[in-house]
N, C-alpha and C positions, 0 to 999 in steps of 0.2 A: 439106188433110190434116194432122192433128196431127204434130208432129215425132217423138213417141214411136212412132206407127204407122209413119211412114216408116222409122225406124230398125229397127223389127221386120221390116218387109217386106224391107229391104235385107239384114238378117241371114239371113232365110229364103232369099232368092234366092242369096246368096253361098255358103251352106253346104248347099244342098239336095242337091247331088251327094254330098257327104260323108255326109249322113243316109241317102240311098238305098243307098250302098255298105255302111254299117254295118248297115242292115236286111237286106240280102242276105247279108252275112257271118253275122249271127245266124241267119237262116233256114237257111243251108247246114249249120251246126252243129246246130241244133235238129232238123232232119229227118234227121240222121245221114248226110248225104252225105260228111262228113269227121268222123272221131272227134275228140272234144274234147281228147284227150290229145296229138293232133298239132296241132290248131288250136283253141285256146280261143275261146269266143264273146266278143263285146264285154261281155256281162253278167258272165261269169266274170272277165274282165280288170279290170272296174270293182270287182268284189268283192275280188279279190286286192289291188288298189291300196288299197282302204279298210282291209283287214285289216293291211296293212303300212305304213299311212300314216305313222305317227310314225317308223318305222325308215327309210323313204324320205326323210323330211324331215331326219333326222339325217345320213344319207349325203349328201344334196343340199347341205348347208351346206359340206361339205368340197370337193365338186366345184366349187361356185360360187366359193368362196374361191380355189381354184387358178386357175380361169378368169379371175377378176377381177384377181388379182395379175399373172398372165402377160400379160393384156391391157394393163394399165397400164404395165408395163415395156416391152412391145412398142410401145406408143404413144410413149413417151419416146424409144426408139431410132429409131422411124420419123421423128419430127420432126427429130432431130439428123441422121440419115442423109439424109433428103430435102433438107434445107437445104444440106448439104455437096454433094450431087449437083447441086442447082440452081445453086450458086455456081460449081462447077468442072466443065466438060464433060469434062476429062481424068479426074477422079475418078469421074464417072458412068460413063465408058467402061470403067473398070477394075472397078468394083463391080457394075454391072448384071448381067454374066454370073453372078456369084456369087449374086445374088438369084434369078435364074432357076434356077440349079442347086439352090438350097435348096428352091424350089417343086416341083421334079421328084422330090424324094426322098419316098417314101410315109411318112406318119406312122407307120404300123404297123411299118415297117422300122427306123426310127431309135429308136423308143421302147424296145426291149429293150436297146440299147446304152447309152442314158441311165440306165436302171435299174442296169445293171452298173457303170457308171462312178460314178454319184452316189448309189446306194443306193435304199431303198424309201420314203424320206420324201417331203416335198412338193417338194423341189428339182428332181428330174428331171421332174416333172409340169409345174412352172412353166416350165422351160426348153423343154419341148416345145410348150407354149402360145405362148411367145414366138416360137419358130421358125415357128409356124403363122400368127401374126397380123401379124408385122411386114412381110411381103412385100406383101399387099394394101393395108396402110395406107401404106407407103412409096410405092408406085406411085400410089395415089390422091392423095397430097399433091403429088407431082411433077407430075402432070397438072393439079392445081389451080393450082400456081405458074405453069405454062406457059400457063394459060388467060388470064392477065392480058394486056390489050392493050398493044401497044408505045407507043401514044400516052399511056397512063397512066404507064408506066414513064418515058417521056421527060419527062413533066410533073414527076414526082418528082425526076428528075435535074436538071432546070432549076431546081428549088427547093432544090437542094443537100441533098436528104434523105440521111441516112446509110443504110447497109445495114440496120441494125436498124430504122430508121423505115420503110424500104420494105417489109420483111416485116411489121412490126407493124401498119401502117396500110393496106397494099395487098395484098400477096401472101397472107398468112395469112387475112385476111377473105375474099378472093376464092376461096380453096381450101376454105372451110367446107362447101360443098355436096358437093364431092368427098370431103372428110374423112368426113362422115357416111355417104356411100355405102360407102366402104371400111370404116368401123367396123361397119356392119351385117353385111358379109361376114366381117370378122375375128371378130366375136362368135360367129357360128355355128361358125367354125373352132375358136374357143377352147374351147367347151363340149365339142365332139366330141373334140378333142385331149386334154383333161383326162380324159375317160372312157376313151379308148384307153390312156393312160398308167396309169390305175388298173387296167386289165385285167391288166397285167403284173406288178404288185406293189404292195403297200400294205395298209393296215389299215382305211381308211375311204374312202368315196366311192361314187358310183353305179356306177362301173366295177367296184369290188370286189363290190358287191351283185349285179351282173349275173353275175359269175363264179360266185358262190356258188349262185345259183338255177339257172344253166345246168348246173352239175355235179350238182345234185339233180333235174334234169329238170322243174323247176317252170315250165312254159312260160307259164302264166297270169301269174305274177310277172314273167317275162322280157318279155312283151308290155307289162305295166303299166309297167315302168321305161323301156322304149323310148318309149312314148307320153309318159311323164312328161318325159323329156329333150327330146322334140320341143316339148312345151308350154312348158318352161322357155326353150328357144331362142326361141320365138315371143314370149314375154313380154319377154325381154331386147331383142329387136329392136323390139318395140312401145315399150319405154321409150326406146330410142335415137331412134325416130321422134318421140316426144313432145318430147324434149330438142331435137331438130333443129328442130322447128317453133318452139319458144321462142327458140332462138338465131338462126335465120335471120329471124325476125320483126323483129329489131333491126338486121339488115343494111341498109346504105344501098342504095337502088335508083337505077338510072339514070333 
């Protein structure tokens, strides 16, 4: 069977349930079982997306910029914090409860405080993204460092490798699989956190767009931006998977 046909069959099998649900949704609205002003049909949502395409693209670039800046800062903090926690059990014992506490605070609860303290610019949004992403990244990296076998560590010690060399050539490469797993989770958190922060104040971004169409009861546009955010998240996760395959392909194998 040709590769193209195999890919097509795989695509149909994977998304057949989604297609059936969309068809049922369209039928429910088309036959008047639910009024379209309460539940827009998929066709209406697509039309709304096309009508506001360039406006959505303009808002999306601000949301993506916020999410990417926050994620990069979160990654840097995660690497520093995870190494410190891996080096010192006492430091880990003191910091770990704070990480758990940060994770238990709902994003929607802390976002208004950040806006009050830091204003309506990009800063509170970036801070919220950082708070959302650095926990899964830090935990993933720590688990990666601890996955290294003792025999390998003992070998490095017997060769008088420095701490830097141990991390550079052993622990960090061993943690790459965990790193990318945490990064995929963090990226989904990052985009959602950026949108939530934009709900509460700002001039640009998909969250601002959502607030405006909600106030005017344009539910077709509301659904359009919701699906758009979902697609953006899937695309970013797909990009991370592609980078992961490229990076791990160069990892040494046992």
